[in-house]
C-alpha beads as a LAMMPS data file, in Angstrom:
LAMMPS data file: protein, C-alpha beads

278 atoms
277 bonds

1 atom types
1 bond types

-500.0 500.0 xlo xhi
-500.0 500.0 ylo yhi
-500.0 500.0 zlo zhi

Masses

1 110.0

Atoms # bond

1 1 1 -127.076 123.743 371.384
2 1 1 -128.423 122.772 367.998
3 1 1 -128.763 119.055 367.244
4 1 1 -130.170 118.335 363.805
5 1 1 -133.655 116.850 363.870
6 1 1 -132.538 113.856 361.828
7 1 1 -130.170 112.819 364.631
8 1 1 -133.068 112.004 366.974
9 1 1 -134.528 108.511 367.119
10 1 1 -137.439 106.957 369.016
11 1 1 -137.165 103.575 370.701
12 1 1 -140.413 101.614 370.500
13 1 1 -140.323 101.145 374.279
14 1 1 -141.971 104.572 374.536
15 1 1 -145.149 103.205 372.931
16 1 1 -145.743 99.692 374.282
17 1 1 -149.433 99.632 373.346
18 1 1 -149.155 101.083 369.831
19 1 1 -149.070 98.960 366.699
20 1 1 -146.008 99.375 364.511
21 1 1 -148.104 101.299 361.990
22 1 1 -149.344 103.716 364.681
23 1 1 -145.814 104.027 366.062
24 1 1 -144.345 104.862 362.661
25 1 1 -147.132 107.363 362.012
26 1 1 -146.494 109.074 365.360
27 1 1 -142.738 109.299 364.782
28 1 1 -143.379 110.815 361.360
29 1 1 -145.875 113.282 362.870
30 1 1 -143.138 114.454 365.259
31 1 1 -140.973 115.317 362.252
32 1 1 -138.593 112.418 362.892
33 1 1 -137.568 109.486 360.710
34 1 1 -135.539 107.069 362.877
35 1 1 -136.728 104.270 365.162
36 1 1 -135.426 101.380 367.201
37 1 1 -137.471 98.180 367.146
38 1 1 -137.441 95.604 369.935
39 1 1 -137.939 91.891 370.537
40 1 1 -139.354 92.377 374.060
41 1 1 -142.632 94.081 373.207
42 1 1 -145.947 92.354 374.118
43 1 1 -145.892 90.255 370.933
44 1 1 -142.372 89.019 371.670
45 1 1 -141.499 89.604 368.020
46 1 1 -139.582 92.422 366.351
47 1 1 -142.291 92.927 363.712
48 1 1 -145.281 91.752 365.791
49 1 1 -147.489 89.831 363.359
50 1 1 -146.382 91.748 360.270
51 1 1 -144.570 90.078 357.403
52 1 1 -141.246 91.535 356.306
53 1 1 -142.942 92.955 353.210
54 1 1 -145.666 94.604 355.293
55 1 1 -143.123 96.151 357.657
56 1 1 -141.015 97.468 354.798
57 1 1 -144.100 98.937 353.124
58 1 1 -145.008 100.805 356.323
59 1 1 -141.434 102.042 356.741
60 1 1 -141.510 103.375 353.184
61 1 1 -144.937 104.950 353.646
62 1 1 -143.893 106.886 356.744
63 1 1 -140.286 107.447 355.586
64 1 1 -138.898 105.536 358.558
65 1 1 -135.309 104.349 358.944
66 1 1 -134.842 101.414 361.319
67 1 1 -131.646 102.080 363.230
68 1 1 -131.462 99.005 365.470
69 1 1 -133.120 95.884 366.734
70 1 1 -132.856 95.681 370.511
71 1 1 -131.537 93.222 371.697
72 1 1 -129.436 90.102 371.986
73 1 1 -129.551 89.503 375.736
74 1 1 -126.801 87.960 377.894
75 1 1 -124.535 87.663 374.864
76 1 1 -121.450 87.149 377.068
77 1 1 -122.615 84.025 378.904
78 1 1 -120.480 81.128 377.632
79 1 1 -123.092 78.466 378.424
80 1 1 -125.437 80.115 375.902
81 1 1 -123.003 80.029 372.975
82 1 1 -124.803 77.594 370.677
83 1 1 -128.201 79.196 371.249
84 1 1 -126.583 82.623 370.875
85 1 1 -125.198 81.792 367.443
86 1 1 -128.603 80.672 366.213
87 1 1 -130.426 83.650 367.749
88 1 1 -127.860 86.099 366.398
89 1 1 -128.087 84.745 362.864
90 1 1 -131.892 84.878 362.968
91 1 1 -131.843 88.475 364.184
92 1 1 -129.185 89.570 361.695
93 1 1 -131.095 87.964 358.829
94 1 1 -134.221 89.826 359.866
95 1 1 -132.272 93.061 360.302
96 1 1 -130.930 92.746 356.778
97 1 1 -134.410 92.036 355.391
98 1 1 -135.926 95.129 357.023
99 1 1 -132.966 97.338 356.090
100 1 1 -131.971 97.810 359.739
101 1 1 -128.443 99.047 360.381
102 1 1 -127.589 97.585 363.778
103 1 1 -128.295 94.985 366.449
104 1 1 -127.739 95.744 370.130
105 1 1 -125.914 93.297 372.390
106 1 1 -126.615 93.439 376.132
107 1 1 -124.388 91.712 378.715
108 1 1 -125.594 89.275 381.334
109 1 1 -127.107 91.130 384.273
110 1 1 -127.882 88.726 387.088
111 1 1 -127.167 88.477 390.796
112 1 1 -126.483 84.779 390.201
113 1 1 -123.475 85.516 387.983
114 1 1 -120.528 84.317 390.080
115 1 1 -117.781 84.773 387.484
116 1 1 -114.734 86.845 388.359
117 1 1 -114.264 90.235 386.753
118 1 1 -111.445 88.751 384.679
119 1 1 -113.626 85.877 383.488
120 1 1 -116.479 88.220 382.560
121 1 1 -114.078 90.317 380.492
122 1 1 -112.641 87.250 378.743
123 1 1 -116.092 85.800 378.074
124 1 1 -117.212 89.127 376.587
125 1 1 -114.207 89.195 374.270
126 1 1 -114.736 85.546 373.295
127 1 1 -118.385 86.232 372.460
128 1 1 -117.522 89.233 370.300
129 1 1 -114.914 87.197 368.446
130 1 1 -117.417 84.369 367.968
131 1 1 -120.126 86.645 366.565
132 1 1 -117.946 88.916 364.430
133 1 1 -118.129 86.719 361.278
134 1 1 -121.935 86.765 361.430
135 1 1 -122.085 90.545 361.682
136 1 1 -119.672 90.748 358.761
137 1 1 -121.717 88.248 356.716
138 1 1 -124.912 90.278 357.058
139 1 1 -123.207 93.700 356.962
140 1 1 -124.906 94.758 360.207
141 1 1 -123.235 96.758 362.988
142 1 1 -122.995 95.130 366.409
143 1 1 -123.666 97.674 369.170
144 1 1 -122.430 96.670 372.628
145 1 1 -124.408 98.284 375.446
146 1 1 -122.772 98.323 378.907
147 1 1 -125.370 98.148 381.680
148 1 1 -124.492 100.167 384.764
149 1 1 -126.314 98.055 387.358
150 1 1 -124.076 96.679 390.115
151 1 1 -124.871 93.109 389.066
152 1 1 -124.017 93.701 385.406
153 1 1 -121.196 91.696 383.824
154 1 1 -120.164 94.716 381.720
155 1 1 -120.706 98.090 383.408
156 1 1 -117.966 100.312 381.993
157 1 1 -118.016 102.008 378.604
158 1 1 -114.236 102.316 378.770
159 1 1 -113.867 98.591 379.398
160 1 1 -116.263 97.891 376.524
161 1 1 -114.122 100.105 374.297
162 1 1 -111.000 98.188 375.350
163 1 1 -112.605 94.793 374.689
164 1 1 -113.854 95.914 371.281
165 1 1 -110.351 97.104 370.438
166 1 1 -108.973 93.678 371.419
167 1 1 -111.558 91.955 369.231
168 1 1 -110.277 93.876 366.185
169 1 1 -113.855 93.815 364.889
170 1 1 -115.933 96.883 363.943
171 1 1 -118.303 96.824 366.904
172 1 1 -119.567 100.080 368.382
173 1 1 -120.650 101.105 371.883
174 1 1 -124.119 102.184 372.977
175 1 1 -123.820 104.900 375.586
176 1 1 -127.028 104.991 377.625
177 1 1 -127.265 108.076 379.858
178 1 1 -129.007 106.045 382.583
179 1 1 -126.363 103.331 382.592
180 1 1 -123.532 105.831 382.320
181 1 1 -124.890 107.542 385.453
182 1 1 -125.048 104.211 387.309
183 1 1 -121.592 103.085 386.183
184 1 1 -119.740 105.669 388.274
185 1 1 -117.071 106.308 385.651
186 1 1 -115.158 109.448 386.612
187 1 1 -115.976 112.198 384.116
188 1 1 -112.348 113.219 383.686
189 1 1 -111.293 109.636 383.000
190 1 1 -114.119 109.139 380.512
191 1 1 -113.306 112.359 378.669
192 1 1 -109.613 111.507 378.507
193 1 1 -109.966 107.911 377.341
194 1 1 -113.154 107.612 375.319
195 1 1 -112.764 107.511 371.547
196 1 1 -115.938 109.188 370.367
197 1 1 -115.881 107.377 367.028
198 1 1 -116.412 104.102 368.928
199 1 1 -119.834 105.329 370.139
200 1 1 -122.432 104.118 367.659
201 1 1 -125.588 105.251 369.451
202 1 1 -126.675 107.167 372.546
203 1 1 -129.785 106.175 374.502
204 1 1 -131.574 108.960 376.372
205 1 1 -133.929 108.830 379.321
206 1 1 -134.474 110.821 382.479
207 1 1 -134.968 109.996 386.161
208 1 1 -136.652 112.317 388.639
209 1 1 -136.557 109.928 391.608
210 1 1 -134.325 111.146 394.448
211 1 1 -133.537 107.697 395.868
212 1 1 -129.993 106.395 396.162
213 1 1 -128.374 105.727 392.813
214 1 1 -127.876 102.060 393.676
215 1 1 -131.643 101.557 394.069
216 1 1 -132.666 102.944 390.685
217 1 1 -134.137 100.566 388.112
218 1 1 -135.532 100.727 384.579
219 1 1 -138.913 101.451 386.181
220 1 1 -137.629 104.930 387.091
221 1 1 -136.743 105.879 383.513
222 1 1 -138.995 108.465 381.884
223 1 1 -138.343 111.299 379.420
224 1 1 -136.106 114.337 379.946
225 1 1 -136.801 117.382 382.094
226 1 1 -135.015 119.949 384.224
227 1 1 -135.513 117.602 387.198
228 1 1 -133.516 114.806 385.558
229 1 1 -131.055 113.333 388.084
230 1 1 -129.065 111.626 385.325
231 1 1 -128.016 114.994 383.922
232 1 1 -128.751 113.584 380.477
233 1 1 -128.705 117.055 378.926
234 1 1 -125.251 117.711 380.376
235 1 1 -124.119 114.289 379.159
236 1 1 -125.316 115.192 375.667
237 1 1 -123.576 118.572 375.820
238 1 1 -120.353 116.837 376.829
239 1 1 -120.605 114.262 374.047
240 1 1 -121.180 117.039 371.526
241 1 1 -118.153 118.890 372.921
242 1 1 -116.081 115.724 372.505
243 1 1 -117.168 115.526 368.861
244 1 1 -120.005 112.989 368.849
245 1 1 -122.117 113.440 365.718
246 1 1 -124.253 110.306 365.879
247 1 1 -127.827 109.433 366.788
248 1 1 -129.669 110.091 370.061
249 1 1 -132.484 107.619 370.729
250 1 1 -135.096 108.260 373.415
251 1 1 -135.554 105.075 375.452
252 1 1 -137.797 105.516 378.521
253 1 1 -138.750 102.301 380.323
254 1 1 -141.243 103.060 383.094
255 1 1 -144.522 101.127 383.233
256 1 1 -146.300 104.487 383.372
257 1 1 -145.750 104.588 379.597
258 1 1 -148.549 102.037 379.342
259 1 1 -150.999 104.787 380.274
260 1 1 -149.705 107.370 377.793
261 1 1 -151.940 108.269 374.887
262 1 1 -150.489 109.075 371.480
263 1 1 -150.918 112.757 372.354
264 1 1 -148.947 112.215 375.595
265 1 1 -146.148 110.469 373.708
266 1 1 -145.962 113.190 371.085
267 1 1 -145.884 115.893 373.766
268 1 1 -143.100 114.130 375.700
269 1 1 -141.000 113.668 372.567
270 1 1 -141.366 117.295 371.519
271 1 1 -140.682 118.583 375.043
272 1 1 -137.556 116.443 375.453
273 1 1 -136.131 117.567 372.105
274 1 1 -136.888 121.207 372.922
275 1 1 -135.243 120.806 376.336
276 1 1 -132.070 119.439 374.740
277 1 1 -131.935 122.173 372.126
278 1 1 -132.564 125.148 374.431

Bonds

1 1 1 2
2 1 2 3
3 1 3 4
4 1 4 5
5 1 5 6
6 1 6 7
7 1 7 8
8 1 8 9
9 1 9 10
10 1 10 11
11 1 11 12
12 1 12 13
13 1 13 14
14 1 14 15
15 1 15 16
16 1 16 17
17 1 17 18
18 1 18 19
19 1 19 20
20 1 20 21
21 1 21 22
22 1 22 23
23 1 23 24
24 1 24 25
25 1 25 26
26 1 26 27
27 1 27 28
28 1 28 29
29 1 29 30
30 1 30 31
31 1 31 32
32 1 32 33
33 1 33 34
34 1 34 35
35 1 35 36
36 1 36 37
37 1 37 38
38 1 38 39
39 1 39 40
40 1 40 41
41 1 41 42
42 1 42 43
43 1 43 44
44 1 44 45
45 1 45 46
46 1 46 47
47 1 47 48
48 1 48 49
49 1 49 50
50 1 50 51
51 1 51 52
52 1 52 53
53 1 53 54
54 1 54 55
55 1 55 56
56 1 56 57
57 1 57 58
58 1 58 59
59 1 59 60
60 1 60 61
61 1 61 62
62 1 62 63
63 1 63 64
64 1 64 65
65 1 65 66
66 1 66 67
67 1 67 68
68 1 68 69
69 1 69 70
70 1 70 71
71 1 71 72
72 1 72 73
73 1 73 74
74 1 74 75
75 1 75 76
76 1 76 77
77 1 77 78
78 1 78 79
79 1 79 80
80 1 80 81
81 1 81 82
82 1 82 83
83 1 83 84
84 1 84 85
85 1 85 86
86 1 86 87
87 1 87 88
88 1 88 89
89 1 89 90
90 1 90 91
91 1 91 92
92 1 92 93
93 1 93 94
94 1 94 95
95 1 95 96
96 1 96 97
97 1 97 98
98 1 98 99
99 1 99 100
100 1 100 101
101 1 101 102
102 1 102 103
103 1 103 104
104 1 104 105
105 1 105 106
106 1 106 107
107 1 107 108
108 1 108 109
109 1 109 110
110 1 110 111
111 1 111 112
112 1 112 113
113 1 113 114
114 1 114 115
115 1 115 116
116 1 116 117
117 1 117 118
118 1 118 119
119 1 119 120
120 1 120 121
121 1 121 122
122 1 122 123
123 1 123 124
124 1 124 125
125 1 125 126
126 1 126 127
127 1 127 128
128 1 128 129
129 1 129 130
130 1 130 131
131 1 131 132
132 1 132 133
133 1 133 134
134 1 134 135
135 1 135 136
136 1 136 137
137 1 137 138
138 1 138 139
139 1 139 140
140 1 140 141
141 1 141 142
142 1 142 143
143 1 143 144
144 1 144 145
145 1 145 146
146 1 146 147
147 1 147 148
148 1 148 149
149 1 149 150
150 1 150 151
151 1 151 152
152 1 152 153
153 1 153 154
154 1 154 155
155 1 155 156
156 1 156 157
157 1 157 158
158 1 158 159
159 1 159 160
160 1 160 161
161 1 161 162
162 1 162 163
163 1 163 164
164 1 164 165
165 1 165 166
166 1 166 167
167 1 167 168
168 1 168 169
169 1 169 170
170 1 170 171
171 1 171 172
172 1 172 173
173 1 173 174
174 1 174 175
175 1 175 176
176 1 176 177
177 1 177 178
178 1 178 179
179 1 179 180
180 1 180 181
181 1 181 182
182 1 182 183
183 1 183 184
184 1 184 185
185 1 185 186
186 1 186 187
187 1 187 188
188 1 188 189
189 1 189 190
190 1 190 191
191 1 191 192
192 1 192 193
193 1 193 194
194 1 194 195
195 1 195 196
196 1 196 197
197 1 197 198
198 1 198 199
199 1 199 200
200 1 200 201
201 1 201 202
202 1 202 203
203 1 203 204
204 1 204 205
205 1 205 206
206 1 206 207
207 1 207 208
208 1 208 209
209 1 209 210
210 1 210 211
211 1 211 212
212 1 212 213
213 1 213 214
214 1 214 215
215 1 215 216
216 1 216 217
217 1 217 218
218 1 218 219
219 1 219 220
220 1 220 221
221 1 221 222
222 1 222 223
223 1 223 224
224 1 224 225
225 1 225 226
226 1 226 227
227 1 227 228
228 1 228 229
229 1 229 230
230 1 230 231
231 1 231 232
232 1 232 233
233 1 233 234
234 1 234 235
235 1 235 236
236 1 236 237
237 1 237 238
238 1 238 239
239 1 239 240
240 1 240 241
241 1 241 242
242 1 242 243
243 1 243 244
244 1 244 245
245 1 245 246
246 1 246 247
247 1 247 248
248 1 248 249
249 1 249 250
250 1 250 251
251 1 251 252
252 1 252 253
253 1 253 254
254 1 254 255
255 1 255 256
256 1 256 257
257 1 257 258
258 1 258 259
259 1 259 260
260 1 260 261
261 1 261 262
262 1 262 263
263 1 263 264
264 1 264 265
265 1 265 266
266 1 266 267
267 1 267 268
268 1 268 269
269 1 269 270
270 1 270 271
271 1 271 272
272 1 272 273
273 1 273 274
274 1 274 275
275 1 275 276
276 1 276 277
277 1 277 278
């Protein structure tokens, strides 16, 4: 299978100890030009201590395209509405300033969430309706990412697609191969009902742990290999078969990434791309 090099993207989570400049340089060295930035890195800021001008200069220097900022957390909790509006506008303003195309929205994922399934669905729709004018104002795409954990308030990509359709707003779905694996959506049902043009981004990681699916956490997420229990390569093949032509972003999460050198990161990126393309 041949996936064009410019369809691969690197999430900054892979390089938690690298400065943005070093991260951009490494991505460029790998022959890639797309990144995802985050607001949960050690600095707690999307751009660390860089000014907008400094970040844009580095992006130009290394020919980097910023695909998303990740993420607006617990966007579908009604008690957070006022804070959510402020946080969303701040993030969208920054996204616009750094020429970023999208902002990711993650649902509440807490064992303390006692809402009914119906209430969670309604609250998700209400939040998307509330935020839609802001996304339109800043001309940024909102990317809704279902989380497959059992405690998640939005696990299903098909349900996310349905809620987005009800919102009548141009949101897209993030399909994460880890969360798709955890969500237990039947493959036949997914293939029959998914509208591929609603998928705005695919997150890739791999898991080699053999524990029960229900016990897996972000800590288990590394890069791709033949031992991957998520079958991320097969998921990619299926998405390509269904007509997906968008971006694949590598998003490993394990704390072992803290020990990776730049050479380790480069090797893992190149090996994962080669594995997908062979």
